[in-house]
Residue frames as a rotation matrix with the C-alpha (Angstrom) as fourth column:
GLN 1
-0.606 0.617 0.502 103.69
0.480 0.787 -0.388 120.36
-0.634 0.007 -0.773 112.56
VAL 2
-0.840 0.418 -0.345 101.21
-0.537 -0.557 0.634 120.87
0.073 0.718 0.692 109.76
GLN 3
-0.471 0.779 0.414 97.51
0.170 0.540 -0.824 120.07
-0.866 -0.318 -0.387 109.96
LEU 4
-0.966 0.172 -0.195 95.39
-0.219 -0.137 0.966 119.39
0.140 0.976 0.170 106.89
VAL 5
-0.376 0.913 0.157 91.61
-0.003 0.168 -0.986 119.66
-0.927 -0.371 -0.061 106.65
GLU 6
-0.992 0.030 0.125 89.91
0.129 0.182 0.975 118.34
0.006 0.983 -0.185 103.53
SER 7
-0.219 0.972 -0.080 86.44
-0.107 -0.105 -0.989 118.99
-0.970 -0.208 0.127 102.21
GLY 8
-0.204 0.266 -0.942 84.36
-0.893 -0.446 0.067 118.52
-0.402 0.855 0.328 99.09
GLY 9
-0.987 -0.156 -0.033 83.97
-0.156 0.902 0.403 114.78
-0.033 0.403 -0.914 98.63
GLY 10
-0.197 0.969 0.152 80.67
-0.660 -0.016 -0.751 113.08
-0.725 -0.248 0.642 97.92
LEU 11
-0.228 0.278 0.933 78.59
0.521 0.844 -0.124 111.07
-0.822 0.458 -0.338 95.50
VAL 12
-0.139 0.151 -0.979 78.44
-0.683 -0.730 -0.015 112.08
-0.717 0.667 0.205 91.85
GLN 13
0.768 0.467 0.438 77.18
0.019 0.667 -0.745 110.49
-0.640 0.580 0.504 88.66
PRO 14
-0.115 -0.807 0.579 79.58
0.777 0.291 0.559 109.45
-0.619 0.514 0.594 85.90
GLY 15
-0.097 -0.028 0.995 80.52
0.852 -0.520 0.068 112.46
0.515 0.854 0.074 83.82
GLY 16
0.858 0.511 0.047 79.92
0.392 -0.711 0.583 114.79
0.331 -0.482 -0.811 86.72
SER 17
-0.054 -0.866 0.497 82.25
0.090 -0.500 -0.861 117.13
0.994 -0.002 0.105 88.59
LEU 18
0.825 0.166 -0.541 83.47
0.553 -0.036 0.832 117.65
0.119 -0.986 -0.121 92.12
LYS 19
0.248 -0.781 0.573 85.93
-0.183 -0.619 -0.764 120.06
0.951 0.085 -0.296 93.70
LEU 20
0.556 -0.193 -0.809 88.06
0.778 0.464 0.424 119.08
0.293 -0.864 0.408 96.67
SER 21
0.509 -0.429 0.746 89.72
-0.383 -0.889 -0.251 121.57
0.771 -0.158 -0.617 99.00
CYS 22
0.476 -0.432 -0.766 92.48
0.804 0.566 0.181 121.11
0.355 -0.702 0.617 101.54
ALA 23
0.704 -0.205 0.680 93.53
-0.317 -0.948 0.042 123.82
0.636 -0.245 -0.732 103.98
ALA 24
0.114 -0.770 -0.627 96.89
0.716 0.501 -0.486 123.58
0.689 -0.394 0.608 105.69
SER 25
0.778 0.070 0.624 97.64
-0.327 -0.803 0.498 125.21
0.536 -0.592 -0.602 109.02
GLY 26
0.793 -0.557 -0.249 100.58
0.548 0.471 0.691 125.28
-0.268 -0.684 0.678 111.37
SER 27
0.254 -0.811 -0.526 104.19
-0.106 -0.564 0.819 126.27
-0.961 -0.153 -0.229 110.89
ILE 28
0.540 -0.027 0.841 104.27
0.810 0.287 -0.511 126.89
-0.228 0.957 0.177 107.15
PHE 29
0.599 -0.419 -0.682 107.28
-0.040 -0.866 0.498 129.06
-0.799 -0.271 -0.536 106.50
SER 30
-0.467 -0.853 -0.233 108.95
-0.406 -0.028 0.913 127.83
-0.786 0.521 -0.334 103.33
SER 31
-0.243 0.331 -0.912 108.40
-0.949 0.116 0.295 126.45
0.203 0.937 0.285 99.86
ASN 32
-0.513 0.183 0.838 106.49
-0.348 0.848 -0.399 123.21
-0.784 -0.497 -0.372 99.80
THR 33
-0.827 0.324 -0.459 104.52
-0.356 0.330 0.874 120.81
0.435 0.887 -0.158 97.67
MET 34
-0.395 0.779 0.488 100.87
-0.544 0.229 -0.807 120.01
-0.740 -0.584 0.333 98.21
GLY 35
-0.734 0.105 -0.671 98.91
-0.594 0.379 0.710 117.38
0.329 0.920 -0.215 96.43
TRP 36
0.278 0.883 0.378 96.25
-0.919 0.359 -0.164 114.73
-0.281 -0.302 0.911 96.28
TYR 37
-0.885 -0.402 -0.236 96.55
-0.443 0.883 0.157 110.98
0.145 0.243 -0.959 96.43
ARG 38
0.168 0.983 0.081 93.80
-0.975 0.153 0.163 108.39
0.148 -0.106 0.983 96.36
GLN 39
-0.898 -0.391 0.200 93.22
-0.426 0.888 -0.172 104.87
-0.111 -0.240 -0.965 97.55
ALA 40
0.034 0.902 -0.431 90.54
-0.845 0.257 0.469 102.59
0.534 0.348 0.771 96.19
PRO 41
0.568 0.246 0.786 89.43
-0.715 0.621 0.322 99.47
-0.408 -0.744 0.528 98.07
GLY 42
0.792 -0.270 0.547 92.00
0.286 0.957 0.058 96.72
-0.539 0.110 0.835 97.77
LYS 43
0.602 -0.591 0.537 94.51
0.568 -0.155 -0.808 98.96
0.561 0.792 0.242 96.04
GLU 44
-0.228 -0.774 -0.590 97.58
0.960 -0.280 -0.004 100.91
-0.162 -0.568 0.807 97.08
ARG 45
0.544 0.316 -0.778 97.51
0.291 -0.940 -0.178 104.65
-0.787 -0.129 -0.603 97.55
GLU 46
-0.049 -0.525 0.850 98.43
0.993 0.062 0.096 106.40
-0.103 0.849 0.518 94.31
LEU 47
-0.748 -0.311 -0.586 99.38
0.259 -0.950 0.174 109.86
-0.611 -0.022 0.791 93.18
VAL 48
0.413 0.837 0.358 96.65
0.807 -0.155 -0.570 111.98
-0.421 0.524 -0.740 91.62
ALA 49
0.472 -0.275 0.838 98.30
0.471 -0.724 -0.503 115.39
0.745 0.632 -0.212 91.31
THR 50
0.171 -0.456 -0.873 100.79
0.903 -0.281 0.324 117.66
-0.393 -0.844 0.364 93.03
ILE 51
0.629 -0.022 0.777 101.60
0.404 -0.844 -0.351 121.36
0.664 0.535 -0.523 92.88
THR 52
-0.328 -0.810 -0.487 104.57
0.916 -0.147 -0.373 123.24
0.230 -0.568 0.790 94.28
SER 53
0.226 0.367 -0.903 104.31
0.635 -0.758 -0.149 126.60
-0.739 -0.539 -0.404 95.97
GLY 54
-0.627 -0.495 -0.601 105.81
-0.156 -0.676 0.720 127.98
-0.763 0.545 0.347 92.75
GLY 55
0.189 0.870 -0.455 102.94
-0.741 -0.178 -0.647 126.53
-0.644 0.459 0.611 90.72
THR 56
-0.591 -0.431 -0.682 104.61
-0.775 0.539 0.331 123.56
0.225 0.724 -0.652 89.04
THR 57
0.317 0.839 0.441 102.10
-0.870 0.443 -0.218 120.75
-0.378 -0.315 0.871 88.59
ASN 58
-0.844 -0.464 -0.270 102.31
-0.528 0.806 0.266 117.01
0.094 0.367 -0.925 88.09
TYR 59
0.171 0.977 0.126 99.44
-0.962 0.193 -0.195 114.68
-0.215 -0.088 0.973 87.20
ALA 60
-0.391 -0.116 0.913 98.86
-0.036 0.993 0.110 110.98
-0.919 0.010 -0.393 87.00
ASP 61
-0.989 -0.026 -0.148 98.26
-0.149 0.017 0.989 109.90
-0.024 1.000 -0.021 83.41
SER 62
-0.614 0.789 -0.038 94.82
0.779 0.613 0.132 108.60
0.128 0.051 -0.990 84.37
VAL 63
0.221 0.731 -0.645 93.55
0.789 -0.523 -0.322 112.07
-0.572 -0.438 -0.693 85.30
LYS 64
-0.749 -0.564 -0.348 95.33
0.250 -0.727 0.640 114.31
-0.614 0.392 0.685 82.79
GLY 65
-0.900 0.402 0.167 92.87
0.010 -0.362 0.932 116.48
0.435 0.841 0.322 80.92
ARG 66
0.048 0.963 -0.265 90.09
0.471 0.212 0.856 115.81
0.881 -0.166 -0.443 83.45
PHE 67
0.623 0.097 -0.776 91.47
0.779 -0.163 0.605 117.01
-0.068 -0.982 -0.177 86.79
THR 68
0.212 -0.567 0.796 93.04
0.201 -0.772 -0.603 120.36
0.957 0.287 -0.050 87.60
ILE 69
0.275 -0.215 -0.937 95.08
0.962 0.062 0.268 121.09
0.000 -0.975 0.224 90.71
SER 70
0.131 -0.228 0.965 95.54
0.186 -0.950 -0.250 124.65
0.974 0.212 -0.082 91.94
ARG 71
-0.023 -0.154 -0.988 96.51
0.991 0.124 -0.043 126.42
0.129 -0.980 0.150 95.11
ASP 72
0.675 0.181 0.716 96.14
0.047 -0.978 0.203 129.69
0.737 -0.104 -0.668 96.97
ASN 73
-0.217 -0.881 -0.421 99.41
0.584 0.229 -0.779 130.29
0.782 -0.415 0.465 98.78
ALA 74
-0.570 0.048 0.820 97.97
-0.475 -0.834 -0.282 133.14
0.670 -0.550 0.498 100.85
LYS 75
0.366 0.804 0.468 95.43
-0.906 0.194 0.376 130.68
0.211 -0.562 0.800 102.28
ASN 76
-0.673 -0.674 0.304 97.74
-0.708 0.706 -0.003 127.63
-0.213 -0.217 -0.953 102.25
THR 77
0.164 0.843 0.512 94.95
-0.351 0.535 -0.769 125.83
-0.922 -0.054 0.384 100.45
VAL 78
-0.902 -0.385 -0.195 95.08
-0.338 0.348 0.875 123.38
-0.269 0.855 -0.444 97.56
TYR 79
0.146 0.987 -0.068 92.16
-0.700 0.054 -0.712 122.50
-0.699 0.152 0.699 95.31
LEU 80
-0.894 -0.298 0.335 91.39
0.029 0.706 0.707 119.62
-0.447 0.642 -0.623 92.99
GLN 81
-0.020 0.869 -0.495 88.78
-0.838 -0.284 -0.466 120.27
-0.545 0.405 0.734 90.32
MET 82
-0.789 -0.195 0.582 87.60
0.021 0.939 0.343 116.92
-0.614 0.283 -0.737 89.01
ASN 83
-0.024 0.755 -0.655 85.62
-0.884 -0.323 -0.340 116.83
-0.468 0.571 0.675 85.78
SER 84
0.218 0.199 -0.956 84.35
-0.798 0.599 -0.057 114.00
0.561 0.775 0.289 83.59
LEU 85
-0.323 -0.365 0.873 84.45
-0.887 0.439 -0.144 111.68
-0.330 -0.821 -0.466 86.57
LYS 86
-0.099 0.173 -0.980 84.47
-0.576 0.793 0.199 107.94
0.811 0.584 0.021 85.97
PRO 87
0.892 0.453 -0.018 83.51
-0.266 0.554 0.789 105.04
0.367 -0.698 0.614 88.26
GLU 88
0.471 -0.785 -0.402 87.19
0.721 0.605 -0.337 104.14
0.508 -0.131 0.851 88.44
ASP 89
-0.310 -0.514 0.800 87.85
-0.095 -0.821 -0.564 107.49
0.946 -0.250 0.205 90.14
THR 90
0.745 0.643 0.177 85.98
-0.281 0.062 0.958 106.19
0.605 -0.763 0.227 93.17
ALA 91
-0.070 -0.812 -0.580 88.36
0.634 0.412 -0.654 106.24
0.770 -0.414 0.486 96.13
VAL 92
0.758 0.069 -0.648 89.27
0.572 -0.547 0.611 107.97
-0.312 -0.834 -0.454 99.34
TYR 93
0.439 -0.578 0.687 91.20
0.419 -0.545 -0.726 111.08
0.795 0.607 0.003 98.38
TYR 94
0.540 -0.373 -0.754 93.98
0.790 -0.083 0.607 112.22
-0.290 -0.924 0.250 100.69
CYS 95
0.900 -0.313 0.304 95.60
-0.184 -0.904 -0.386 115.62
0.396 0.292 -0.871 100.84
ASN 96
0.493 -0.819 -0.294 99.37
0.870 0.455 0.190 115.67
-0.022 -0.349 0.937 101.25
PHE 97
0.932 -0.337 0.131 101.79
-0.337 -0.941 -0.025 118.39
0.132 -0.021 -0.991 102.33
ARG 98
0.665 -0.746 -0.043 105.51
0.746 0.661 0.075 117.85
-0.028 -0.082 0.996 101.82
TRP 99
0.697 -0.568 -0.438 108.57
-0.308 -0.789 0.532 119.85
-0.647 -0.236 -0.725 102.73
PRO 100
0.615 -0.517 -0.595 111.56
-0.697 -0.005 -0.717 119.89
0.367 0.856 -0.363 100.33
TRP 101
-0.443 -0.861 0.250 113.59
-0.879 0.362 -0.310 117.81
0.177 -0.357 -0.917 102.79
GLY 102
-0.721 0.121 -0.682 111.00
-0.151 0.933 0.325 115.03
0.676 0.338 -0.655 102.69
SER 103
-0.886 0.456 -0.082 108.85
0.193 0.203 -0.960 115.37
-0.421 -0.866 -0.268 105.80
ASN 104
-0.744 0.668 0.019 105.24
-0.237 -0.289 0.927 115.07
0.625 0.685 0.373 104.87
TYR 105
-0.782 0.588 0.205 101.76
-0.249 0.005 -0.968 115.14
-0.571 -0.809 0.143 106.36
TRP 106
-0.837 0.547 0.036 98.41
0.342 0.470 0.813 113.61
0.428 0.693 -0.580 105.41
GLY 107
-0.470 0.802 0.369 94.82
-0.846 -0.528 0.069 114.69
0.250 -0.280 0.927 105.74
GLN 108
-0.440 0.376 0.815 92.14
-0.509 0.643 -0.572 112.40
-0.740 -0.666 -0.091 107.10
GLY 109
-0.956 0.063 0.286 90.79
0.266 0.595 0.759 111.57
-0.122 0.802 -0.585 103.66
THR 110
-0.293 0.907 -0.301 87.52
-0.628 -0.420 -0.655 112.34
-0.721 -0.003 0.693 101.90
GLN 111
-0.380 0.220 0.898 85.39
0.432 0.901 -0.037 109.81
-0.818 0.374 -0.438 100.04
VAL 112
-0.373 0.310 -0.874 84.63
-0.833 -0.528 0.168 110.34
-0.409 0.791 0.455 96.37
THR 113
-0.430 0.336 0.838 82.09
0.284 0.931 -0.228 107.94
-0.857 0.140 -0.496 94.87
VAL 114
-0.571 0.224 -0.790 81.24
-0.778 -0.455 0.434 107.98
-0.262 0.862 0.434 91.17
SER 115
-0.879 0.360 0.313 78.14
0.364 0.930 -0.050 105.94
-0.309 0.070 -0.949 90.53
SER 116
-0.699 0.715 0.027 74.82
-0.421 -0.442 0.792 106.11
0.578 0.542 0.610 88.77
């Protein structure tokens, strides 16, 4: 089992920045992928960004150039630096942990609201 604890959401004005953190705990013994997904009201959950334990990243086109995902393997923690935030970035952001064989875990979600 893997537990995920997220932090860092909140209210920010358009053009502002926020940094999300997600710490994983439990039986973490192998290579894995951590990432962030988001779900806006009335919409399906969508990929934001992922990063493997080797450092390979993947971003949704909508956030490329604005968001940066990183991780500290020693702390089993993944970060999402969000810059130039737009109202359409408003959503609940969920941390995800996935093993290579497909099993995955979700955090409880953290609200990000971009509004003036």
